[in-house]
C-alpha positions in Angstrom: -11.1 16.7 -11.1 -10.9 13.3 -12.4 -8.1 12.9 -15.4 -9.5 11.0 -18.0 -7.4 8.3 -19.5 -7.8 5.9 -22.4 -7.8 2.0 -22.7 -4.1 2.1 -24.3 -3.1 3.9 -20.9 -4.9 1.8 -18.3 -3.0 -1.1 -20.3 0.4 0.4 -19.5 -0.7 1.0 -15.8 -2.0 -2.7 -15.3 1.6 -3.7 -16.7 3.3 -1.4 -14.4 1.3 -2.5 -11.2 2.1 -6.3 -12.3 6.1 -5.4 -12.7 7.3 -1.8 -12.2 10.5 -2.9 -13.9 9.2 -4.1 -17.0 10.8 -2.2 -20.0 8.6 -0.3 -22.5 9.7 -2.5 -25.3 7.7 -5.2 -23.4 4.9 -3.3 -22.5 4.7 -2.0 -26.4 4.7 -5.7 -27.8 1.8 -6.5 -25.4 -0.2 -3.9 -26.5 0.7 -2.8 -29.8 2.5 0.4 -29.2 6.6 1.6 -30.1 8.6 1.9 -27.1 9.1 5.6 -27.4 5.1 5.8 -27.4 5.0 4.2 -24.1 7.7 6.3 -22.8 5.8 9.5 -23.9 2.4 8.0 -22.5 4.4 6.8 -18.9 5.8 10.5 -18.7 2.4 12.3 -19.6 1.1 9.9 -17.1 3.8 10.8 -14.4 3.1 14.8 -15.1 -0.3 14.2 -14.5 0.1 12.6 -11.2 -1.7 9.8 -12.1 1.4 7.5 -11.4 3.3 8.5 -8.3 5.9 6.4 -7.8 7.1 3.3 -8.2 8.0 0.3 -5.3 9.7 -2.9 -4.4 7.3 -5.4 -3.1 9.5 -6.6 0.2 8.4 -10.4 1.4 8.4 -9.6 4.8 8.3 -13.5 6.0 12.1 -13.8 4.7 13.1 -11.2 6.8 11.7 -12.8 9.8 8.3 -11.3 10.0 6.2 -14.5 10.9 2.6 -12.4 11.7 1.1 -9.9 9.9 -1.9 -7.8 11.4 -4.6 -5.1 11.4 -4.7 -2.6 14.4 -7.1 -0.2 15.0 -7.2 2.6 17.4 -9.7 4.4 19.2 -7.5 7.4 20.1 -8.0 8.9 23.8 -8.9 12.5 23.7 -5.9 14.7 23.1 -3.5 11.5 22.3 -4.4 11.4 18.4 -1.9 14.4 17.3 1.0 12.8 19.5 0.2 9.2 17.9 0.4 10.7 14.3 3.5 12.0 14.9 4.8 8.6 17.1 3.6 6.0 14.4 5.7 7.2 11.7 8.9 5.9 13.8 7.3 2.4 14.0 9.3 0.0 11.7 6.3 -2.5 12.2 3.8 -0.3 10.6 3.9 -0.7 6.9 0.5 1.2 5.9 -1.3 3.6 8.1 -4.7 5.5 7.4 -7.0 7.6 9.8 -10.4 6.5 8.9 -14.2 7.4 9.9 -16.0 5.5 12.3 -15.3 4.5 16.0 -11.7 4.5 15.5 -9.6 7.0 14.1 -6.7 4.7 12.7 -6.3 1.4 11.1 -2.9 0.4 10.4 -1.0 -2.8 8.3 1.5 -4.5 10.9 4.4 -6.8 10.4 5.7 -8.7 13.6 8.1 -11.7 14.3 5.9 -13.2 16.5 3.3 -13.7 19.3 5.4 -11.7 21.7 6.3 -8.8 19.6 2.7 -8.6 18.9 2.4 -8.1 22.3 4.9 -5.6 23.0 4.0 -3.7 19.7 0.3 -3.7 21.3 1.7 -2.5 24.7 3.2 0.8 23.0 0.1 1.7 21.6 -2.0 1.6 24.4 -0.9 4.8 26.1 -2.7 6.2 23.2 -6.0 4.7 22.9 -8.1 1.5 22.6 -6.7 -1.2 20.3 -8.3 -3.6 18.2 -6.0 -6.4 16.7 -6.9 -8.8 13.6 -4.2 -11.4 12.9 -4.1 -11.4 8.5 -4.2 -15.5 7.8 -4.0 -15.2 3.9 -4.1 -12.3 1.0 -7.3 -12.6 -0.8 -6.6 -9.2 -3.2 -3.0 -7.6 -2.6 -2.0 -4.5 -4.7 -5.7 -4.4 -6.6 -5.1 -3.3 -10.4 -6.9 0.1 -11.5 -10.9 -0.5 -11.5 -10.3 -3.6 -9.9 -9.9 -4.9 -13.5 -7.4 -8.1 -13.7 -7.5 -8.4 -17.1 -4.9 -6.9 -19.5 
């Protein structure tokens, strides 16, 4: 069931997506509400499950991860469940999704260099056929709700 939200809530969500540490008073000034009104709306969206949490964006490059890649896996017969358990412990995996189509899994990974990529793929090949795509740059990252980039 889809929960309907009004334009003020959409504006609040956009501000929180841009900066999850922004104050309620800053949001209020930007959209014309008092800080308590913003806080009440945020609390309601949290209670409804619209806002699921807050996170920090990590600059993996500054942590020594020079390479990012998208890796897909077409799991071998009987290897999907073991892979789903194992992947949770892989520090290189930033995002992992089970998908439809020829492959079963798509992952975004961060790696130190080409050697690290090779070692990472070597760990995966026991679970299935892999395909790797090196990420060159971001076009859209953390897209705002409904793809709307305006406040």
